[in-house]
C-alpha positions as CSV (number, residue, x, y, z in Angstrom):
1,X,-94.2,-79.7,98.5
2,X,-92.3,-82.0,100.9
3,X,-91.8,-85.7,100.2
4,X,-92.4,-87.8,103.4
5,X,-89.9,-90.5,102.4
6,X,-87.1,-88.1,101.7
7,X,-84.2,-87.9,104.2
8,X,-81.3,-85.5,104.4
9,X,-78.2,-85.0,106.5
10,X,-75.6,-82.3,106.7
11,X,-71.9,-82.9,107.7
12,X,-69.8,-80.1,109.1
13,X,-66.0,-80.7,108.9
14,X,-64.4,-80.0,112.3
15,X,-60.8,-80.7,111.4
16,X,-58.7,-83.7,110.5
17,X,-61.0,-86.4,109.3
18,X,-63.8,-85.4,111.8
19,X,-67.3,-84.3,111.0
20,X,-70.4,-83.5,113.0
21,X,-73.5,-84.7,111.2
22,X,-77.2,-85.1,111.5
23,X,-80.4,-83.8,110.0
24,X,-80.3,-80.1,109.3
25,X,-81.3,-78.3,112.5
26,X,-81.5,-81.6,114.4
27,X,-79.4,-83.6,116.8
28,X,-75.8,-84.1,115.8
29,X,-73.2,-86.9,116.2
30,X,-69.5,-87.0,115.6
31,X,-67.8,-89.2,113.1
32,X,-64.0,-89.5,112.7
33,X,-62.5,-91.0,109.5
34,X,-59.6,-92.3,111.7
35,X,-61.9,-93.6,114.4
36,X,-59.6,-92.0,117.0
37,X,-61.9,-89.3,118.5
38,X,-65.3,-90.6,117.5
39,X,-66.6,-93.7,115.8
40,X,-65.5,-94.2,112.2
41,X,-67.9,-94.2,109.2
42,X,-67.6,-98.0,109.0
43,X,-68.4,-98.4,112.7
44,X,-71.3,-96.0,112.3
45,X,-72.7,-98.2,109.5
46,X,-72.6,-101.2,111.9
47,X,-74.2,-99.0,114.6
48,X,-76.9,-97.9,112.1
49,X,-77.7,-101.5,111.2
50,X,-77.9,-102.6,114.8
51,X,-80.0,-99.6,115.9
52,X,-82.4,-100.0,112.9
53,X,-82.9,-103.7,113.5
54,X,-83.0,-103.1,117.3
55,X,-85.8,-100.6,117.0
56,X,-87.7,-103.0,114.8
57,X,-87.3,-105.8,117.3
58,X,-88.4,-103.6,120.2
59,X,-91.5,-102.5,118.3
60,X,-92.5,-106.0,117.2
61,X,-92.1,-107.4,120.7
62,X,-94.1,-104.5,122.2
63,X,-96.9,-105.3,119.7
64,X,-96.7,-108.9,121.0
65,X,-97.1,-107.4,124.5
66,X,-93.7,-108.6,125.6
67,X,-92.0,-106.3,128.1
68,X,-88.3,-106.2,127.5
69,X,-86.2,-105.6,130.6
70,X,-82.8,-105.7,128.8
71,X,-81.8,-105.6,125.2
72,X,-78.4,-105.4,123.5
73,X,-77.4,-105.8,119.9
74,X,-73.8,-106.8,119.1
75,X,-72.9,-106.1,115.5
76,X,-69.8,-107.2,113.6
77,X,-68.7,-107.5,110.0
78,X,-65.9,-108.6,107.8
79,X,-64.5,-106.3,105.2
80,X,-62.9,-107.2,101.9
81,X,-59.1,-106.8,102.1
82,X,-58.9,-104.6,99.0
83,X,-60.4,-101.2,98.3
84,X,-63.2,-100.2,98.6
85,X,-63.0,-102.6,101.6
86,X,-66.7,-103.0,101.6
87,X,-68.5,-105.3,104.0
88,X,-68.7,-108.9,102.7
89,X,-70.3,-110.3,105.8
90,X,-72.3,-109.1,108.7
91,X,-73.4,-110.8,111.9
92,X,-75.7,-109.6,114.8
93,X,-76.2,-111.1,118.2
94,X,-79.4,-110.0,119.9
95,X,-79.3,-110.4,123.7
96,X,-82.7,-110.1,125.2
97,X,-84.5,-110.5,128.5
98,X,-88.1,-109.8,129.3
99,X,-91.4,-110.9,130.8
100,X,-93.1,-113.4,128.5
101,X,-90.2,-113.5,126.1
102,X,-89.7,-116.8,124.2
103,X,-87.1,-117.9,121.7
104,X,-89.8,-118.2,119.1
105,X,-91.1,-114.6,119.7
106,X,-87.5,-113.2,119.6
107,X,-86.7,-115.2,116.4
108,X,-89.8,-114.0,114.7
109,X,-89.1,-110.4,115.6
110,X,-85.4,-110.6,114.4
111,X,-86.3,-112.4,111.2
112,X,-89.0,-109.8,110.3
113,X,-86.5,-107.0,111.0
114,X,-83.6,-108.4,109.0
115,X,-85.7,-109.8,106.1
116,X,-88.4,-107.2,105.8
117,X,-88.3,-104.0,107.9
118,X,-84.7,-102.8,108.6
119,X,-84.2,-100.1,105.9
120,X,-80.5,-99.8,106.7
121,X,-79.7,-103.5,106.2
122,X,-82.0,-103.8,103.3
123,X,-80.2,-100.8,101.7
124,X,-76.9,-102.8,101.7
125,X,-75.8,-104.9,98.7
126,X,-78.0,-108.0,98.8
127,X,-75.0,-110.3,98.2
128,X,-73.8,-109.6,101.8
129,X,-74.7,-112.5,104.0
130,X,-76.2,-111.4,107.3
131,X,-76.3,-114.0,110.1
132,X,-78.1,-113.6,113.4
133,X,-77.9,-115.2,116.8
134,X,-80.4,-114.8,119.6
135,X,-79.4,-115.1,123.3
136,X,-82.3,-115.1,125.8
137,X,-81.0,-114.0,129.2
138,X,-82.6,-114.4,132.5
């Protein structure tokens, strides 16, 4: 019996600190522990948080019948200086443009994602402050 909520990934070492990874038999991405030939695991965590939240925001706005014409998520974080050098703060800037898009609709979508739906961010330690900014572009 397969559990629907279960996820799995496999990582294949390709030399140095590099790995190809993804779901078994599925699409693969490269990760480089040094961040020289591919994004580092820490950068991939930021990308995962941004992509997860971004997907939520797109879905929520589509349900509100708002047609996005541009969307970008800039993600940053500050790490502790000592090992394990975990993130102690994250920030995301959502840059959006679209037909019928308002600041109120964008804020509602972002807040729902960050506070309720984004499984990546909600899997992080809850003591990490996450701040968001919304930029509506024309």
